[in-house]
Phi, psi and omega in degrees: 000135179294155182301317180298318180295319179296322180296315179297319180296316179296322179296317179297321180296316180296320178298316180296318180295319179296319179298319182291321182291328179289326184091147183296333182289348179253359179270126180307132184253165173267179177090189184257149181283150177198182180226137181285122182252344180202147180230130177210112182063233180265010184246150182220132170277129179237117176276123181286143186293318191259010179204161187283000184286154171235132179254141173272115193240153164249176185253134177299142185304322181297327179290323183299333186276356191264308190283141179227147174061023173203164177298137180300308178227138180228156174302131183100346178296139173266127189226170169241134185231153173253128177283118181256006176097160179057036176077011181245161179208177178229129178284118183267328181201160182232128179286152176302144180279136177283322176197168178203149170267124189214164173215163178287139177298150189298323188264003181225169176243358183230010179243127182266146174252120183274118177280320177206130178263145171060036175292145177269330183197169178237145175237117181255119187258126174229177184235153177287326180213157168050070004271162176293154184300139177253088189294325181296322175295317178301318181296324177295318177300315183294321177297318178301314179297316180297323181294337179258009185053040183257114178304140185234148173230161178236134173243126177255105185270172177064034178298336179296334183288339179298329181273337187254345182244144177300145182288328181051040178082356182285144178286149173302148185301322181292339174279317181300319185263008181299326180299338184264344189299329182272355186245320183230152170294127179242123180251122177264115191226165173215119175294329182291314184259345183088000180304128172074358187289325181296316179295321179293319178299319178300325180287343180268341191301134174074012185228164169262116183245122174274131185245132180212159178172165180290167180294146172086003183270358180090024181297315180297319178297321179294316178296321179293331176295320180279336183223073187296338181269359183289135177249107184272006171263142184267119181255211181287148170289152181314137181297344180295335182276331184067020186258357179076209184271149177226150177279134182266162170285170184292329188268139173214138175268137175242124178272128181288133187299326183281348184210101185294349178265004183250128180230144168242143182248115174280109192231073179298336182293345181294335180293335182273358181290123174279166177265029184295336183276359183255116177293136183300332179286346178260357185299322183297331179287347178274003173247101186305329181294338183278337197297327179300331187261349184293139182090354182256357180291158181299319178262126181301329181258032183302132177271350181066024179256317188211351187290143173290155179072027181270119180290331179295312181293327175296320179294326176295314180299326182275354179086006179286324174252127181300139183301316184293326177293319177296320179297325176296317177301314181299316181297316179292321180295328180271002179081017178267113187253015177237000000 
């Protein structure tokens, strides 16, 4: 083989190897940009960025060969698609994920299952009454968000019930959530009366917000208020596919009708997320109130549980760190998740 031919052959091989190592999700794609809003089997709903349409898409073969040890495509992925007609499309490329909420797949120990890709923020919904707030659950949600560098907000729903239902010794919601007011945005709202909904909607605009909370707090009612045309029951797949019904994943993105750049993610699967990905030595950094004092304890590897000279425990004693937040840290550090 001539030297020039060998050089060209070697060059083509290097280009192919480089393309494979980068992955299809990093190769600039053709088509129009969109975001995956639902996943079911081999099909994906993709909401187009610049128009209100949604295409039912499959994935181009070249993309399928690239990703390993993670979901090929997940709800929240930003993609480029080609419109092939009759409401269908093909995913040509996937942009790198900025962050993701994930867990290990059940049958493996090294493959992650992405619950939601590219969330901008989290909204944790609890209620003032019926049921009473479960602060320990809220703290687990907040730790999860902090571990992913995901900005978090809190919505306290059913504020109207404070005036209409007996307190039965329960503290007012603004007292219960007072510990969070200086750390996180807290929205006190009522779907029934409309209290606080405009301010909460403004906080959602232009972002992908993952929404989670315990049963019975009015999360679905709140989502329906922001997305009244949303149908949270899964029906038939588009007749264009001829594939019949498919089972959906737990997560689905809903684009708000008044703002096509705003999405909320109904993500019941977040409750099943374990804190297995958070090293216990990093747990204290997931409590923003602790951060001012970290690194100042007498022992560099202080667990903040029993060591003398612990600035965290001193701050708790002085009232600078709320007692209940510290108790949540202790429970999580000891592996107590209830």
